[in-house]
N, C-alpha and C positions, 0 to 999 in steps of 0.2 A: 035659939037652940044652942046648947052648949057642945063644945067640941070635946070628944072623948078620945084620948090618946093613951097608949101604954108605954110611952117613951120615958126614960129616966133622963136626968140631967147629964149623966156621963156616958150616954150612948155614943156621942161623937168621939170621945177618946177611945172607946172600945173598937169602933170601926177604924179609926186612925191606926191604932196599934196593931190591929188584926191585919190591915192591908200592908203595913210596914213589914210584918212577919212574913206574909205571903210573898212580897216583893223580894225580901232577903233570901228566902228559900229558893225562889225561882232563879235569882242571880247566882246563888251557890250551885244549884243544879246545872245551870248553863255553863259556868266557868270551870267546874270540877269534873265534868263527865269525860270519859275516855273517848278518844277519837277512834271510830271503828276502822278507819283506813290507815291508821298509824302502823308503821312496821313493827313487827315483833322482834324484840332483842333476845338473842340466844347465843351461847358460846359452845363450840364443840372443841374439845381437847384433841389435839393432833395425836396420832399414835406414836409410840416410842420409836418406831422404825423411821419416822420422819425427823427425829431430833438430830442435830448435827453431831457427828462423831459416833454414829451407830456402828457397832462392831459385829452385829449378828448376821444372819443370812440375808444376802442381797438378792432380790427377785430379778428375774430377767426382764428385759424390756417388754412392756405389755403390747400385745398384738393379737389379732384374730387368728385362731388356729383352726383349720378345717381339715378333718380327716378325709382321705380319699375314699369315696364310697365304693369304687371298684375293688379296692383291696379288702374291704370288710365284707363284701358280698360273697367272694369266692371261698 
């Protein structure tokens, strides 16, 4: 009985090159993906009032201010 196959002579090279492409894509995906736990880099410009030599209005020292409730009830 004769063996019937549908393989061509260059099937090996097709499988070899295909697997090399898959390995290359997996390598690129693993090495180039972003780290989900990496810190986000952002910059916030300080206001002009924080610049040295500010000549505008100077705010008073920050503190909690509580109104007397007995004075506002009367």
